[in-house]
RODO-2510 file (C-alpha; in nm, 4 decimals, decimal comma):
residues 565
     n   res          X          Y          Z
     1     x    -0,0069    -0,0182    -0,0069
     2     x     0,1517     0,3740    -0,0812
     3     x     0,2100     0,5850     0,1900
     4     x     0,0893     0,9130     0,2375
     5     x     0,2428     1,1627     0,0487
     6     x     0,3972     0,9138    -0,1770
     7     x     0,3527     1,0375    -0,5587
     8     x     0,2607     1,3648    -0,6769
     9     x     0,0448     1,6028    -0,4460
    10     x    -0,0426     1,9568    -0,5439
    11     x    -0,2304     2,2794    -0,3220
    12     x    -0,3728     2,5706    -0,5196
    13     x    -0,4704     2,8835    -0,3923
    14     x    -0,6586     3,1973    -0,4691
    15     x    -0,7170     3,4708    -0,2985
    16     x    -0,8923     3,8049    -0,4176
    17     x    -0,9348     4,0828    -0,1427
    18     x    -1,0442     4,4366    -0,1936
    19     x    -0,9182     4,7669     0,0085
    20     x    -1,2237     5,0623    -0,0105
    21     x    -1,0970     5,2838    -0,2494
    22     x    -0,7780     5,0919    -0,3996
    23     x    -0,9165     4,8458    -0,6363
    24     x    -0,8716     4,4517    -0,6313
    25     x    -0,5671     4,2898    -0,5439
    26     x    -0,5642     3,8895    -0,6657
    27     x    -0,3043     3,6040    -0,5779
    28     x    -0,2371     3,2838    -0,6731
    29     x    -0,0361     2,9958    -0,5394
    30     x     0,0476     2,6578    -0,6811
    31     x     0,2511     2,4010    -0,5119
    32     x     0,3715     2,0682    -0,5905
    33     x     0,5525     1,7990    -0,4417
    34     x     0,6660     1,4304    -0,5897
    35     x     0,7835     1,1808    -0,3478
    36     x     0,9388     0,8559    -0,4247
    37     x     1,1340     0,6349    -0,1485
    38     x     1,3802     0,8969    -0,0022
    39     x     1,3979     1,1473    -0,3120
    40     x     1,1365     1,4491    -0,2735
    41     x     1,1483     1,6961    -0,5804
    42     x     0,9342     1,9824    -0,4877
    43     x     0,8313     2,3180    -0,6183
    44     x     0,6051     2,6678    -0,6074
    45     x     0,4484     2,8816    -0,8611
    46     x     0,3518     3,2298    -0,6806
    47     x     0,1741     3,5440    -0,8635
    48     x    -0,0003     3,8359    -0,7499
    49     x    -0,1378     4,1738    -0,8536
    50     x    -0,1691     4,4319    -0,5879
    51     x    -0,3517     4,7832    -0,6315
    52     x    -0,3224     4,9326    -0,2483
    53     x    -0,2702     5,2662    -0,1563
    54     x    -0,1337     5,4529     0,1211
    55     x    -0,3279     5,7825     0,1677
    56     x    -0,2942     6,0232     0,4735
    57     x    -0,2867     6,3726     0,6094
    58     x     0,0559     6,4991     0,6949
    59     x     0,1362     6,8279     0,9418
    60     x     0,5089     6,8907     1,0120
    61     x     0,5428     7,2105     1,2945
    62     x     0,8556     7,3713     1,3124
    63     x     0,9530     7,5841     1,6184
    64     x     1,2019     7,8506     1,5259
    65     x     1,1886     8,2184     1,5900
    66     x     0,8532     8,1952     1,3811
    67     x     0,5558     7,8965     1,3755
    68     x     0,5817     7,7193     1,0633
    69     x     0,3366     7,4802     0,9673
    70     x     0,2988     7,2508     0,6937
    71     x    -0,0394     7,0615     0,6344
    72     x    -0,0430     6,8370     0,3419
    73     x    -0,2537     6,6009     0,2100
    74     x    -0,1031     6,2886     0,0159
    75     x    -0,2364     6,0347    -0,1709
    76     x    -0,0762     5,7713    -0,3367
    77     x    -0,1685     5,5023    -0,4957
    78     x     0,0539     5,1813    -0,6171
    79     x     0,0064     4,8550    -0,8536
    80     x     0,2688     4,5823    -0,8452
    81     x     0,3054     4,2822    -1,0554
    82     x     0,5007     3,9900    -0,8518
    83     x     0,5992     3,6378    -0,9875
    84     x     0,8135     3,3524    -0,7496
    85     x     0,9337     3,0657    -0,8077
    86     x     1,0504     2,7740    -0,5986
    87     x     1,2387     2,4417    -0,6591
    88     x     1,3674     2,2007    -0,4115
    89     x     1,5422     1,8826    -0,4377
    90     x     1,5508     1,6916    -0,1401
    91     x     1,7720     1,3299    -0,0502
    92     x     1,7631     1,1290     0,2416
    93     x     1,9979     0,8761     0,1969
    94     x     1,9195     0,6925     0,5537
    95     x     1,8100     0,7243     0,8639
    96     x     2,0851     0,9590     0,9470
    97     x     2,1967     1,1103     0,6564
    98     x     1,9535     1,4023     0,4985
    99     x     2,0360     1,6957     0,1886
   100     x     1,8903     1,9194    -0,0235
   101     x     1,9083     2,2364    -0,2251
   102     x     1,6472     2,4993    -0,3045
   103     x     1,6581     2,7853    -0,5560
   104     x     1,3808     3,0478    -0,4831
   105     x     1,3477     3,3492    -0,7536
   106     x     1,1301     3,6429    -0,7226
   107     x     1,0823     3,9261    -0,9530
   108     x     0,8762     4,2658    -0,9207
   109     x     0,8180     4,3002    -1,3315
   110     x     0,5775     4,6230    -1,2646
   111     x     0,5901     4,8006    -0,8938
   112     x     0,4332     5,1636    -0,9812
   113     x     0,3454     5,4720    -0,7996
   114     x     0,1286     5,6651    -1,0375
   115     x    -0,0201     6,0085    -1,0164
   116     x     0,0887     6,0277    -0,7004
   117     x    -0,0188     6,3786    -0,5570
   118     x     0,0593     6,5796    -0,2346
   119     x    -0,1038     6,9356    -0,1908
   120     x     0,0391     7,1299     0,0718
   121     x    -0,0438     7,4726     0,2584
   122     x     0,2226     7,6411     0,4429
   123     x     0,1444     7,9123     0,7471
   124     x     0,3918     8,0712     0,9434
   125     x     0,2419     8,2110     1,2399
   126     x    -0,0904     8,0539     1,1409
   127     x    -0,0853     8,3039     0,8399
   128     x    -0,0798     8,1282     0,5143
   129     x     0,2438     8,2145     0,2972
   130     x     0,1919     7,9623     0,0265
   131     x     0,1046     7,6677    -0,1160
   132     x     0,2270     7,3650    -0,3294
   133     x     0,1006     7,1075    -0,5586
   134     x     0,3297     6,7944    -0,6541
   135     x     0,2493     6,5207    -0,8931
   136     x     0,5030     6,2289    -0,9002
   137     x     0,5727     5,9036    -1,0672
   138     x     0,7497     5,6003    -0,9165
   139     x     0,9054     5,3031    -1,0837
   140     x     1,0609     5,0135    -0,8310
   141     x     1,1220     4,7371    -1,0194
   142     x     1,3347     4,4177    -0,8286
   143     x     1,5026     4,1055    -0,8768
   144     x     1,6455     3,8634    -0,6330
   145     x     1,7949     3,4996    -0,6533
   146     x     1,7823     3,2814    -0,3441
   147     x     1,9964     2,9850    -0,2775
   148     x     2,0237     2,7164    -0,0022
   149     x     2,2217     2,3813     0,0873
   150     x     2,1300     2,1955     0,3686
   151     x     2,2864     1,8675     0,5274
   152     x     2,1128     1,7158     0,8100
   153     x     2,2561     1,4433     0,9771
   154     x     2,4217     1,2174     1,2647
   155     x     2,7792     1,0771     1,3166
   156     x     2,8135     0,9051     1,6516
   157     x     2,6049     1,0624     1,9008
   158     x     2,6783     1,4143     1,7290
   159     x     2,3961     1,5266     1,5804
   160     x     2,5068     1,7740     1,2474
   161     x     2,2758     2,0835     1,0887
   162     x     2,4684     2,2940     0,8525
   163     x     2,3282     2,5295     0,5974
   164     x     2,4741     2,7715     0,3362
   165     x     2,2787     3,0456     0,1454
   166     x     2,3049     3,2644    -0,1391
   167     x     2,1022     3,5902    -0,1668
   168     x     2,1539     3,8333    -0,4543
   169     x     1,8900     4,1022    -0,5026
   170     x     1,8755     4,4584    -0,7470
   171     x     1,6314     4,7014    -0,6750
   172     x     1,6062     5,0056    -0,8972
   173     x     1,4010     5,3149    -0,8508
   174     x     1,3263     5,5912    -1,0687
   175     x     1,0900     5,9333    -0,9844
   176     x     0,9813     6,2300    -1,1419
   177     x     0,8298     6,4834    -0,9412
   178     x     0,6320     6,8067    -1,0552
   179     x     0,5696     7,1280    -0,8338
   180     x     0,3672     7,3879    -0,8753
   181     x     0,4466     7,6560    -0,5900
   182     x     0,2324     7,9643    -0,5043
   183     x     0,3642     8,2108    -0,2748
   184     x     0,0960     8,4240    -0,1621
   185     x     0,0494     8,7110    -0,3629
   186     x     0,3207     8,6142    -0,6578
   187     x     0,2988     8,4258    -0,9464
   188     x     0,2701     8,0278    -0,9520
   189     x     0,6542     7,8749    -1,0496
   190     x     0,7117     7,5086    -1,0915
   191     x     0,9975     7,2793    -1,0555
   192     x     1,1060     6,9306    -1,2192
   193     x     1,2783     6,7086    -0,9824
   194     x     1,3571     6,3186    -1,1311
   195     x     1,6016     6,0353    -0,9177
   196     x     1,7346     5,7588    -1,0446
   197     x     1,8520     5,4972    -0,7858
   198     x     2,0131     5,1489    -0,8190
   199     x     2,0967     4,9145    -0,5600
   200     x     2,2436     4,5610    -0,5826
   201     x     2,3218     4,3591    -0,2608
   202     x     2,5549     4,0153    -0,2650
   203     x     2,5162     3,8216     0,0397
   204     x     2,6663     3,4824     0,1336
   205     x     2,6420     3,2848     0,4271
   206     x     2,6915     2,9743     0,6487
   207     x     2,5964     2,8197     0,9577
   208     x     2,7038     2,5062     1,1510
   209     x     2,5504     2,3485     1,4618
   210     x     2,6286     2,0153     1,6357
   211     x     2,4594     1,8990     1,8966
   212     x     2,4983     1,5806     2,1514
   213     x     2,4027     1,4652     2,4701
   214     x     2,6155     1,6022     2,7582
   215     x     2,5871     1,4715     3,1460
   216     x     2,1350     1,3748     3,1316
   217     x     2,1755     1,6830     2,8991
   218     x     2,1773     1,8124     2,5703
   219     x     2,4856     2,0328     2,4323
   220     x     2,4692     2,2926     2,1571
   221     x     2,7511     2,4791     1,9862
   222     x     2,8018     2,5807     1,6267
   223     x     2,8716     2,9179     1,4365
   224     x     2,7669     3,1368     1,1842
   225     x     2,9089     3,3721     0,9188
   226     x     2,7493     3,5996     0,6849
   227     x     2,9155     3,8444     0,4407
   228     x     2,6938     4,1309     0,2427
   229     x     2,8439     4,4226     0,0028
   230     x     2,5962     4,6400    -0,1110
   231     x     2,5853     4,9250    -0,3823
   232     x     2,4333     5,2698    -0,3748
   233     x     2,3704     5,4479    -0,6824
   234     x     2,1903     5,7761    -0,6427
   235     x     2,1600     6,0337    -0,9404
   236     x     1,9583     6,3707    -0,9457
   237     x     2,0139     6,5496    -1,2836
   238     x     1,9077     6,8779    -1,1778
   239     x     2,1307     6,9072    -0,9121
   240     x     1,8618     7,0112    -0,6238
   241     x     2,0021     6,7169    -0,4126
   242     x     2,3256     6,5609    -0,3699
   243     x     2,4508     6,2406    -0,5972
   244     x     2,5626     5,9566    -0,4060
   245     x     2,7453     5,6529    -0,4618
   246     x     2,8517     5,4439    -0,1449
   247     x     2,8745     5,0961    -0,0660
   248     x     2,8483     4,8600     0,2597
   249     x     3,0555     4,5743     0,3613
   250     x     3,0013     4,3975     0,6498
   251     x     3,1343     4,0308     0,8114
   252     x     2,9488     3,9571     1,0453
   253     x     3,0433     3,5992     1,2758
   254     x     2,8817     3,4543     1,5780
   255     x     2,9644     3,1272     1,7587
   256     x     2,7437     3,0225     2,0311
   257     x     2,6934     2,7448     2,3088
   258     x     2,4027     2,5802     2,4853
   259     x     2,3043     2,3182     2,7823
   260     x     1,9984     2,1965     2,8769
   261     x     1,9392     1,9232     3,1657
   262     x     1,6598     1,8997     3,3770
   263     x     1,7005     1,8602     3,7786
   264     x     1,3951     1,6833     3,8822
   265     x     1,0794     1,8715     3,7963
   266     x     1,2807     2,1963     3,7117
   267     x     1,4429     2,2392     3,3219
   268     x     1,7049     2,4924     3,2864
   269     x     1,8739     2,5975     2,9633
   270     x     2,1436     2,8560     2,9586
   271     x     2,3782     2,9805     2,6479
   272     x     2,6082     3,2320     2,5143
   273     x     2,6465     3,3967     2,1624
   274     x     2,9701     3,6335     2,0724
   275     x     2,8949     3,8047     1,7651
   276     x     3,1966     4,0337     1,6128
   277     x     3,0536     4,2530     1,3348
   278     x     3,2619     4,4705     1,0738
   279     x     3,1092     4,7045     0,9246
   280     x     3,2682     4,9258     0,6240
   281     x     3,1260     5,2312     0,4622
   282     x     3,2818     5,3743     0,1287
   283     x     3,2065     5,6780    -0,0496
   284     x     3,3060     5,7532    -0,4109
   285     x     3,5178     5,4067    -0,3578
   286     x     3,7109     5,5359    -0,0766
   287     x     3,6801     5,4030     0,2899
   288     x     3,5271     5,6696     0,5142
   289     x     3,6850     5,5422     0,8790
   290     x     3,4589     5,7744     1,0988
   291     x     3,1176     5,5531     0,9343
   292     x     3,2957     5,2379     0,9460
   293     x     3,3069     5,0444     1,2880
   294     x     3,3767     4,6837     1,4442
   295     x     3,0918     4,5665     1,7031
   296     x     3,1786     4,2874     1,9415
   297     x     2,9308     4,1569     2,1712
   298     x     2,8222     3,8918     2,4109
   299     x     2,4944     3,7534     2,4040
   300     x     2,3898     3,5548     2,7247
   301     x     2,0489     3,3784     2,8058
   302     x     1,8658     3,1277     3,0545
   303     x     1,5109     2,9979     3,0922
   304     x     1,4002     2,7804     3,3673
   305     x     1,0704     2,5635     3,3442
   306     x     0,9068     2,3929     3,6149
   307     x     0,5449     2,3216     3,7665
   308     x     0,4692     2,4940     4,0913
   309     x     0,1711     2,2894     4,2222
   310     x    -0,0554     2,2515     3,8944
   311     x     0,0724     2,5842     3,7910
   312     x     0,3425     2,5652     3,5063
   313     x     0,5929     2,8525     3,5395
   314     x     0,8910     2,9911     3,2867
   315     x     1,1241     3,2438     3,3769
   316     x     1,3741     3,3592     3,1180
   317     x     1,6464     3,5830     3,0440
   318     x     1,8015     3,6646     2,6950
   319     x     1,9893     3,9411     2,5402
   320     x     1,9076     4,0584     2,1724
   321     x     1,9860     4,2746     1,9070
   322     x     1,8095     4,5269     1,5831
   323     x     2,0650     4,6006     1,3465
   324     x     1,9846     4,8922     1,1278
   325     x     1,8466     4,8094     0,7947
   326     x     2,0121     4,9038     0,5100
   327     x     1,7892     5,1273     0,3932
   328     x     1,7893     5,3075     0,6826
   329     x     2,2133     5,3530     0,6867
   330     x     2,2040     5,5374     0,3344
   331     x     2,3200     5,8929     0,2901
   332     x     2,1220     5,9614    -0,0363
   333     x     1,7404     6,1849     0,0160
   334     x     1,3996     6,1224    -0,1216
   335     x     1,2473     6,4098    -0,2104
   336     x     0,8739     6,4696    -0,1293
   337     x     0,8764     6,8836    -0,1491
   338     x     1,0658     7,2356    -0,1254
   339     x     1,0214     7,1706     0,2512
   340     x     1,0135     6,7925     0,3161
   341     x     1,3091     6,5727     0,2020
   342     x     1,3316     6,2225     0,3696
   343     x     1,7120     5,9849     0,4281
   344     x     1,9056     5,7385     0,6249
   345     x     2,1871     5,7855     0,8673
   346     x     2,5303     5,5884     0,8310
   347     x     2,6213     5,6818     1,1517
   348     x     2,3566     5,4561     1,3102
   349     x     2,4772     5,1589     1,5788
   350     x     2,3047     4,8851     1,6463
   351     x     2,0202     4,8583     1,9732
   352     x     2,0606     4,6012     2,1994
   353     x     1,7848     4,5179     2,4780
   354     x     1,7769     4,2945     2,7918
   355     x     1,4427     4,1181     2,8444
   356     x     1,3132     3,9254     3,1652
   357     x     1,0114     3,7597     3,1279
   358     x     0,8062     3,5437     3,3591
   359     x     0,5360     3,3474     3,2277
   360     x     0,2653     3,1433     3,4158
   361     x    -0,0246     2,8992     3,2864
   362     x    -0,3081     2,7330     3,4429
   363     x    -0,5288     2,5079     3,2446
   364     x    -0,6636     2,7602     2,9797
   365     x    -0,5448     3,0773     3,1574
   366     x    -0,2047     3,2449     3,0810
   367     x     0,0048     3,5156     3,2320
   368     x     0,3539     3,6991     3,1165
   369     x     0,4997     3,9674     3,2377
   370     x     0,8290     4,1417     3,1967
   371     x     1,0847     4,4370     3,1655
   372     x     1,2909     4,5467     2,9325
   373     x     1,5813     4,7791     2,9192
   374     x     1,6710     4,9070     2,5480
   375     x     1,9970     5,1068     2,4070
   376     x     2,0450     5,2855     2,1509
   377     x     1,6877     5,2047     1,9810
   378     x     1,6749     5,3595     1,6183
   379     x     1,3795     5,6205     1,6085
   380     x     1,2330     5,8105     1,3158
   381     x     1,2927     6,1962     1,3873
   382     x     1,3021     6,4958     1,2510
   383     x     1,5575     6,7723     1,1926
   384     x     1,6296     7,0804     1,0041
   385     x     1,8012     7,0065     0,7109
   386     x     2,0608     7,2600     0,7061
   387     x     2,1252     7,5491     0,9408
   388     x     2,0688     7,8029     0,5762
   389     x     1,7778     7,6105     0,5555
   390     x     1,6150     7,5363     0,9300
   391     x     1,2525     7,5318     0,7790
   392     x     1,3025     7,2379     0,5596
   393     x     1,2186     6,9294     0,7366
   394     x     1,4568     6,6254     0,7251
   395     x     1,2878     6,2896     0,8257
   396     x     1,5970     6,0596     0,9412
   397     x     1,6854     5,7799     1,2034
   398     x     1,9023     5,8133     1,5197
   399     x     1,9842     5,6055     1,8040
   400     x     1,8001     5,7071     2,1012
   401     x     1,8993     5,7611     2,4854
   402     x     1,8692     5,4197     2,6706
   403     x     1,5055     5,3600     2,8618
   404     x     1,3487     5,1159     3,0196
   405     x     1,0031     4,9043     2,9314
   406     x     0,7445     4,6946     3,1811
   407     x     0,4960     4,4988     3,0136
   408     x     0,1669     4,2635     3,1453
   409     x    -0,0747     4,0098     2,9511
   410     x    -0,3369     3,7948     3,0892
   411     x    -0,5461     3,5496     2,8302
   412     x    -0,8740     3,3173     2,9357
   413     x    -0,8882     3,0923     2,6550
   414     x    -1,1433     2,8223     2,7802
   415     x    -1,3594     2,5857     2,5258
   416     x    -1,7411     2,5628     2,6005
   417     x    -1,8903     2,3446     2,3600
   418     x    -1,8870     2,4483     1,9938
   419     x    -1,7484     2,8302     2,1102
   420     x    -1,4022     2,8737     2,1498
   421     x    -1,3261     3,2349     2,3188
   422     x    -1,0136     3,4090     2,3883
   423     x    -1,0056     3,7326     2,6252
   424     x    -0,6777     3,9173     2,6303
   425     x    -0,5511     4,2220     2,8081
   426     x    -0,1880     4,3691     2,7757
   427     x    -0,0159     4,7020     2,9002
   428     x     0,3157     4,8349     2,8322
   429     x     0,4712     5,0868     2,9847
   430     x     0,7891     5,2937     2,8871
   431     x     1,0274     5,5321     3,0687
   432     x     1,1257     5,7294     2,7674
   433     x     1,2354     6,1061     2,7776
   434     x     1,1597     6,3061     2,5198
   435     x     1,2994     6,6362     2,3772
   436     x     1,0178     6,8487     2,2613
   437     x     0,9580     7,2011     2,1329
   438     x     0,9228     7,2993     2,5200
   439     x     1,1444     7,1201     2,6670
   440     x     1,2022     6,7430     2,7780
   441     x     0,9118     6,5379     2,8711
   442     x     0,8376     6,2010     3,0040
   443     x     0,6495     5,9915     2,7676
   444     x     0,5397     5,7402     3,0036
   445     x     0,1825     5,6928     2,9284
   446     x     0,0945     5,3213     2,9307
   447     x    -0,0768     5,1402     2,6222
   448     x    -0,3419     4,9020     2,6664
   449     x    -0,4747     4,6412     2,4037
   450     x    -0,7804     4,4381     2,4511
   451     x    -0,8553     4,1887     2,2314
   452     x    -1,1724     3,9268     2,2369
   453     x    -1,1770     3,6254     1,9850
   454     x    -1,4067     3,3998     1,9330
   455     x    -1,4331     3,0927     1,7253
   456     x    -1,7449     2,8728     1,6597
   457     x    -1,7382     2,5445     1,5201
   458     x    -2,0608     2,5406     1,3455
   459     x    -2,2788     2,2385     1,1826
   460     x    -2,2073     2,1107     0,7944
   461     x    -1,8396     2,2011     0,8726
   462     x    -1,8506     2,5458     0,8831
   463     x    -1,5769     2,7830     1,0758
   464     x    -1,6966     3,1001     1,1733
   465     x    -1,4219     3,3598     1,3689
   466     x    -1,5292     3,7139     1,4925
   467     x    -1,2621     3,9474     1,6537
   468     x    -1,2238     4,2666     1,7994
   469     x    -0,9360     4,4355     1,9153
   470     x    -0,9082     4,7714     2,0874
   471     x    -0,5611     4,9647     2,1659
   472     x    -0,5863     5,2271     2,3916
   473     x    -0,4060     5,6169     2,3139
   474     x    -0,0239     5,5980     2,4817
   475     x     0,3548     5,6515     2,4184
   476     x     0,5806     5,4880     2,2503
   477     x     0,9461     5,5822     2,2018
   478     x     0,9482     5,9176     2,0868
   479     x     0,5586     5,9009     1,9424
   480     x     0,2336     5,9583     2,0815
   481     x    -0,0599     5,7971     1,9690
   482     x    -0,3353     6,0271     1,9913
   483     x    -0,6227     5,8784     1,9152
   484     x    -0,8065     5,4871     2,0363
   485     x    -0,7536     5,2070     1,7587
   486     x    -1,0476     4,9693     1,6986
   487     x    -1,0559     4,6626     1,4851
   488     x    -1,3401     4,4487     1,3936
   489     x    -1,2499     4,1029     1,1384
   490     x    -1,5117     3,8279     1,0355
   491     x    -1,4170     3,4962     0,8913
   492     x    -1,6130     3,2570     0,7600
   493     x    -1,4437     2,8936     0,6354
   494     x    -1,6501     2,5821     0,4563
   495     x    -1,4545     2,2644     0,3601
   496     x    -1,5838     2,0372     0,0665
   497     x    -1,4572     1,6683    -0,1034
   498     x    -1,3152     1,5584     0,2514
   499     x    -1,1266     1,8693     0,2824
   500     x    -1,0169     1,9345    -0,0443
   501     x    -1,1668     2,2062    -0,1478
   502     x    -1,2148     2,5191     0,0893
   503     x    -1,3709     2,8640     0,0917
   504     x    -1,3116     3,1150     0,3351
   505     x    -1,4738     3,4936     0,2965
   506     x    -1,3263     3,7394     0,5472
   507     x    -1,4021     4,1074     0,6012
   508     x    -1,1588     4,3622     0,8208
   509     x    -1,1502     4,6749     0,9873
   510     x    -1,5348     4,7039     0,9005
   511     x    -1,5867     5,0201     1,1261
   512     x    -1,2383     5,1929     0,9520
   513     x    -1,1191     5,2796     1,2973
   514     x    -0,7708     5,0480     1,2875
   515     x    -0,5179     5,3546     1,1609
   516     x    -0,2652     5,4716     1,3919
   517     x    -0,2247     5,8398     1,4235
   518     x     0,0626     5,9481     1,5518
   519     x     0,2448     6,2495     1,6886
   520     x     0,6260     6,2122     1,6317
   521     x     0,8160     6,4539     1,8352
   522     x     1,1925     6,5588     1,8118
   523     x     1,3434     6,8448     1,9602
   524     x     1,2015     7,2004     1,7521
   525     x     0,9970     6,9531     1,4874
   526     x     0,6358     6,8005     1,5851
   527     x     0,5265     6,5869     1,2938
   528     x     0,1599     6,4448     1,2810
   529     x     0,1045     6,1484     1,0448
   530     x    -0,3203     6,0828     1,0219
   531     x    -0,3463     5,7368     0,7625
   532     x    -0,6711     5,6698     0,6322
   533     x    -0,8433     5,3764     0,7900
   534     x    -0,9959     5,1721     0,5065
   535     x    -1,2170     4,8365     0,5530
   536     x    -1,1373     4,5209     0,3384
   537     x    -1,3188     4,2382     0,1951
   538     x    -1,1879     3,9050     0,0727
   539     x    -1,1884     3,5319    -0,0608
   540     x    -0,9703     3,2704    -0,0652
   541     x    -1,0297     2,8822    -0,2528
   542     x    -0,8314     2,6571    -0,1756
   543     x    -0,7683     2,2779    -0,3402
   544     x    -0,5410     2,0113    -0,2608
   545     x    -0,4714     1,6475    -0,3884
   546     x    -0,2283     1,4358    -0,1645
   547     x    -0,1187     1,7342    -0,0052
   548     x     0,1850     1,6600     0,2381
   549     x     0,4141     1,8426     0,4629
   550     x     0,7289     1,8952     0,2982
   551     x     1,0602     1,7156     0,4433
   552     x     1,2615     1,9779     0,3427
   553     x     1,5077     2,0396     0,6735
   554     x     1,7124     2,3434     0,5284
   555     x     1,6979     2,6412     0,7689
   556     x     1,8802     2,8791     0,6163
   557     x     2,1940     3,0793     0,7573
   558     x     2,2092     3,4941     0,7929
   559     x     1,8130     3,5332     0,8049
   560     x     1,8777     3,8552     1,0357
   561     x     2,1084     4,0093     0,7542
   562     x     1,8234     3,9388     0,4709
   563     x     1,5347     4,0747     0,7146
   564     x     1,7694     4,3963     0,6767
   565     x     1,8128     4,3807     0,3115
***
C-alpha cells in the first residue's frame, strides 16, 4: 500500500481582496511535491497583482523664532505585479543522513506609484504664506535570487545541521516629481525633480550547529558567518540634491554554546552567543573611517521551567540585537516637496535589549509579565535640513538614549461547546524622555490592548471567527498615539470533498477605525501622521490533492542579514 505523501501532490490557493477605494488585489499560489522512496522534488509558482495605497494627512510643525506649519494631504496608490518560483530537491540517504538544495526567484516586473499627489499649505504664525501641488510617478522594479544547501545528519552521538545560503538582489527606483508653488501675492512657479537610484546586494552565509547528549542533558554549539556587499547609486540630474555612490561591506561572525538539563521537576537551559561585526562604509569608492565600525558583543540567555503545584512557570532572560536596515544606513535623500525630505543615517549603531520575562499557565489561563532595558533604540525623527535652511524638514533615523519598558498580559482561552473564546488584555509602559519644543518631557503614558477572539465550530463543517481588538492612546519611544484604535474582523470557512477544497470569506476593519494616528516629537519639530482607515473584503479558494508536509529541512543561514535588506 502506498504511504501518504508518496507520488505526486498539489496545493493550489486563490485569493481576492478589495480595500475600499484602491481596487482589487488577486493572488495565486501553486505548490507541488513528488515523493519516491527517499527522494522529494518540490516546487512553487506564485503570482500576485496588487492594487493598494497609503493615503494620509501630514502636519509638520517647526518652532523657530516663528511657528512654521506645513499641512499636507498625500494620496498615493500603487500597482504591482509579482512573480515567484521555488524549486527544491531533497534526498534522505538513510535515517541518519539527509541533504537538499533549493532555489527561490522573485521578480517585480511592475511596481509603480502613478500620479501620487501631495497638496500642501504653508503657514507662518498661522498666516498662509504659500501652497504647493506635487504630482509624482515612481517605478521600483526588483529582482532577487536565493539559494540554500543543507545537510542534516548524525555521526556517532553527534547531530549535525549545516546550511549554506546565497542571496543576490537588485532594486531600482526611478522618480519624477512635478511641483507647482504659489507664494501668496506672487505668480506660481514650477520645479521638476527627477532621480534614478540603483541598489545591488550580494550576500553569502553559512551556519553549522552540532549537538550531542552530555551529563544527562543536551549540549549544542556552533557558528554562523555572513558577508554582504551592498552598492547604492543615486543620481539627481537637476542638482537639487547631492548625487550618491556609496558601498557597505559587512562581515558578521558569531559562535554560540547552549546546554540544557532537567533537575527533577526543574528544566534549565543556559547559553551564550558571541558576535563580531566588521562594517565598512565607502563613499565614491574610498573607505570612510569615521563611518566604518567594528562591534563585539556577548549575548547571554537562561531559561528555567518548572511546575509549582498545578501552575507551569517559566522565567527567561535573554539579550537581543536590532541592527539598522541597510536602507536606514543610506545617505541619499528622497524628495517630497521643497519643504520635506527623507534620508537614512550611516552613523546608526545597533540597538541592544535586555529582556526578562515571567510566564505562567494554568489550564486555559495564561499570564506573562516582563521588563526590558533598551540601549540605542533606532527611532524616526524630523530635523532641520541644514543651518542655512532650517524650515526644510528632513525625516531621518537616530539612536535614542537608553530607556526601560514594562509589559504584562493576561489571557483566558476556555472551550465552551462549539465556542472557543479568547480574552486578552495587555499593557506596555515605558520610561522614555523625549525632546519637545517646550523642553524635555516624559513619554510614559501606558498603552493597553484588549482583544476578544471568538471561534465557532458550526454545523455542516463551517468555521466562524469574530475578532475584536481595541488599543488605547499612549506613548511608544518618541511618538504619541493620539487616538484609540478598534478593529473588527469576521472570517467564515467551509470545506468540501473530504477537506480537499475550501472556501474562506473575510472582512477586516469593518468600522474603519484601525489606522494609528501618531505625533512624532523631535526637539523643535513635531510631525503628525494621520493615515486613512479603509475596510477590506476578500475571499480565498484552496484545493489540495495528496498534499503533504515537505521533508525539506533547510533552515537557512544569515536570516537576520536578509531581513535588513
